[in-house]
C-alpha positions in Angstrom: -6.7 -0.8 -1.8 -4.4 1.7 0.1 -2.1 0.5 2.8 -0.2 2.9 5.0 3.0 2.4 7.2 5.9 4.3 8.7 9.4 3.6 7.5 12.5 4.7 9.3 15.6 6.0 7.6 19.2 6.8 8.3 19.2 9.6 5.7 16.0 11.5 6.7 13.3 11.4 9.4 10.8 8.7 9.2 8.2 8.8 6.3 4.6 7.9 6.2 4.0 5.7 3.1 0.7 5.2 1.2 0.9 2.2 -1.3 -1.9 1.4 -3.7 -2.2 -2.2 -4.7 -4.2 -3.3 -7.7 -7.7 -4.9 -7.4 -6.5 -8.3 -8.2 -3.4 -8.1 -6.2 -4.8 -10.7 -3.7 -6.4 -12.9 -6.3 -3.4 -13.1 -8.7 0.3 -14.4 -8.6 1.7 -11.8 -10.9 4.2 -9.0 -10.4 3.6 -5.5 -10.9 5.6 -2.4 -12.1 6.0 0.4 -9.5 5.3 4.2 -9.6 7.0 6.4 -6.7 5.2 9.6 -6.2 5.9 12.4 -3.9 3.3 14.5 -1.8 1.7 11.2 -0.8 -1.4 12.9 0.9 -2.3 14.3 -2.5 -1.7 11.4 -4.6 -4.9 9.0 -3.9 -8.0 10.8 -2.7 -9.3 14.1 -1.8 -10.2 13.2 2.1 -6.6 13.4 3.2 -5.2 15.9 0.6 -3.7 19.1 1.6 -6.0 21.9 0.2 -8.9 19.2 -0.3 -8.1 18.3 -3.8 -5.7 15.4 -5.0 -4.9 13.6 -8.1 -7.5 11.0 -7.3 -5.3 8.2 -8.5 -7.0 5.3 -6.4 -10.3 6.1 -8.4 -8.7 6.4 -11.8 -6.6 3.3 -11.3 -9.4 1.1 -10.2 -11.9 2.5 -12.9 -9.5 1.9 -15.5 -8.2 -1.6 -14.1 -4.5 -0.4 -14.4 -2.3 -3.2 -12.9 0.3 -0.7 -11.0 1.5 -0.5 -7.6 1.8 3.2 -6.9 3.8 4.3 -3.7 2.9 7.7 -2.4 5.5 9.1 0.0 4.1 11.8 2.3 5.9 15.3 2.4 7.6 16.7 5.3 5.3 18.7 7.4 8.0 20.7 9.1 8.6 24.2 8.2 10.6 24.3 4.8 10.8 20.6 5.3 9.3 19.9 1.7 11.4 22.3 0.1 14.5 21.1 1.8 13.8 17.5 0.6 12.8 18.0 -2.7 15.6 20.4 -3.6 19.0 18.9 -4.1 20.6 22.3 -3.6 19.8 25.6 -2.1 18.3 28.1 -4.4 20.5 29.9 -7.2 20.4 33.2 -9.0 17.3 32.2 -11.1 15.4 31.5 -7.9 16.1 34.9 -6.5 13.8 36.3 -9.1 10.9 34.4 -7.8 11.6 34.1 -4.1 14.3 35.4 -1.6 13.3 32.6 0.7 14.5 30.0 -1.8 18.2 30.9 -1.3 17.9 29.5 2.2 15.9 26.4 1.5 16.8 23.1 -0.1 20.1 20.9 0.1 18.7 17.7 1.3 17.2 16.3 -1.8 20.0 14.0 -2.4 19.6 12.3 0.9 15.9 12.0 0.1 16.5 10.3 -3.0 19.1 7.9 -1.3 16.2 7.1 1.2 13.9 6.0 -1.8 16.8 4.1 -3.5 18.6 2.3 -0.6 15.7 1.9 1.8 12.2 2.2 0.4 12.5 0.6 -2.9 14.3 -2.3 -1.5 11.7 -2.8 1.3 8.8 -2.5 -1.3 10.6 -4.9 -3.7 10.8 -7.4 -0.7 7.5 -7.1 0.5 5.2 -6.9 -2.4 5.3 -8.6 -5.8 7.1 -5.9 -7.8 9.0 -6.0 -11.0 12.1 -4.5 -9.5 13.6 -3.5 -13.0 10.3 -1.5 -14.0 10.2 1.4 -11.7 8.9 4.9 -12.4 9.1 8.1 -10.4 6.9 11.2 -10.5 5.7 14.3 -8.8 4.3 18.0 -9.1 6.0 21.3 -8.7 9.0 20.4 -6.6 8.1 16.8 -6.8 8.8 17.0 -10.5 12.2 18.6 -9.8 13.3 15.8 -7.6 11.9 13.2 -9.8 14.1 14.4 -12.6 16.9 14.6 -10.2 16.3 11.1 -9.2 16.3 9.9 -12.8 19.6 11.7 -13.6 21.4 10.3 -10.4 20.0 6.8 -10.9 18.9 6.5 -14.7 19.4 2.5 -14.4 16.5 2.5 -11.9 14.2 5.3 -12.6 13.7 4.7 -16.4 10.2 6.2 -16.4 9.6 9.8 -15.2 6.4 12.0 -14.7 7.3 15.7 -14.2 4.3 18.0 -13.7 4.5 21.8 -13.6 8.0 21.2 -12.1 9.6 23.9 -10.1 12.9 23.8 -11.6 13.4 27.2 -10.9 14.5 26.5 -7.4 17.8 24.8 -8.8 17.7 26.0 -12.3 21.5 26.3 -12.9 22.1 23.0 -11.1 19.7 21.1 -12.9 20.6 22.4 -16.3 24.3 21.3 -15.6 23.3 17.9 -14.2 20.9 17.1 -17.2 23.7 18.0 -19.7 26.3 16.0 -18.0 24.3 12.5 -17.7 23.5 9.8 -20.2 19.7 9.4 -20.3 19.7 7.1 -23.3 18.2 4.3 -21.2 15.1 6.1 -20.3 11.9 4.6 -21.6 9.3 7.2 -20.7 9.8 10.8 -19.9 6.5 13.0 -19.5 6.9 16.8 -18.7 4.3 19.4 -18.6 3.6 23.0 -17.4 0.8 25.4 -17.8 0.8 28.9 -19.3 -0.6 30.5 -16.2 1.4 28.9 -13.5 1.4 32.2 -11.5 -2.3 32.8 -12.2 -2.8 36.4 -12.7 1.0 37.1 -12.2 2.3 37.4 -15.6 5.8 37.9 -14.5 5.8 34.6 -12.3 4.3 32.7 -15.2 6.9 33.8 -17.8 9.5 32.7 -15.4 8.2 29.3 -14.9 7.5 28.9 -18.6 11.1 29.8 -19.4 12.5 27.7 -16.8 10.5 24.6 -18.0 11.2 25.4 -21.7 15.2 25.5 -20.9 14.9 22.0 -19.1 12.5 20.6 -21.6 15.2 21.5 -24.5 17.9 19.5 -22.6 15.6 16.6 -22.0 14.7 16.5 -25.7 18.2 16.3 -26.7 18.9 13.5 -24.4 15.6 11.9 -24.8 14.0 12.2 -28.2 10.9 10.3 -27.4 10.1 12.4 -24.3 6.6 13.9 -24.1 6.5 17.6 -23.5 3.2 19.2 -23.2 2.4 23.1 -22.6 -1.3 23.2 -21.0 -2.9 26.5 -22.3 -4.4 28.7 -19.3 -3.5 26.0 -16.7 -2.6 27.2 -13.4 -0.4 25.7 -10.5 -3.0 23.9 -8.5 -4.5 20.4 -8.1 -7.8 20.9 -10.1 -5.6 21.7 -13.1 -3.0 19.0 -12.3 -5.7 16.2 -12.0 -6.9 16.9 -15.5 -3.6 15.5 -17.0 -3.8 12.3 -15.3 -5.4 10.2 -18.3 -2.8 11.7 -20.9 0.0 11.0 -18.4 -1.0 7.3 -17.8 -1.7 6.7 -21.6 1.9 7.7 -22.2 3.4 6.0 -19.2 1.7 2.8 -20.0 2.4 2.8 -23.7 -1.2 3.3 -24.5 -0.3 6.2 -27.0 2.5 6.6 -29.4 6.0 7.3 -28.3 6.6 10.9 -29.1 6.5 14.5 -27.9 4.7 17.4 -28.8 
């Protein structure tokens, strides 16, 4: 079951929220862990997804009887709004190699994360039967970047992280500095992956994307030895490829496979 609502914020513009409740939510009296995900339109079903393909999480969660509340946060639809909110800083020198435009985008990521921590999460915890101490955060591309940032800024809150094909290159230097400076020993689960063809037929972009993620992955492994790092052969930067990873992600996130990376 998906519920939708609009929530106001003092940090950013009002956000449309989509929340998945387990099938037994209304019949049971139990509390559930929560996963916050960015790009909310592309989380649950294809019918509202930008580009027509989503992760199809609603179908997956129902089919597999997964008892988890998932909160999808719609991305900004303003020009550059998504990049601004999902990037804590404007682009650095690494990003210049990929896109000159990145140098002028970003900088609102901290405000966006504060919205989640100080406004959205308290509302969800008060309104639904959650386990407030069991909170995960995840996203794709820039959503993976801002999820990792959130886990570094609030490691006591976001103890489980999903970072799919993350666009770390936007804030490469700053993210490396941040991760190196943070104690992430309390992290319980950190799933990170990327494809070898993120740039499709553009070998230069694919190489930069891989090098960017490899650098972050090495830092994460030093901080979180049990992190699950996956390199997906021939995978491109698009939802048909992202959704293929859903079973592996949730098997790891929900402790259905051994702790460990590869």
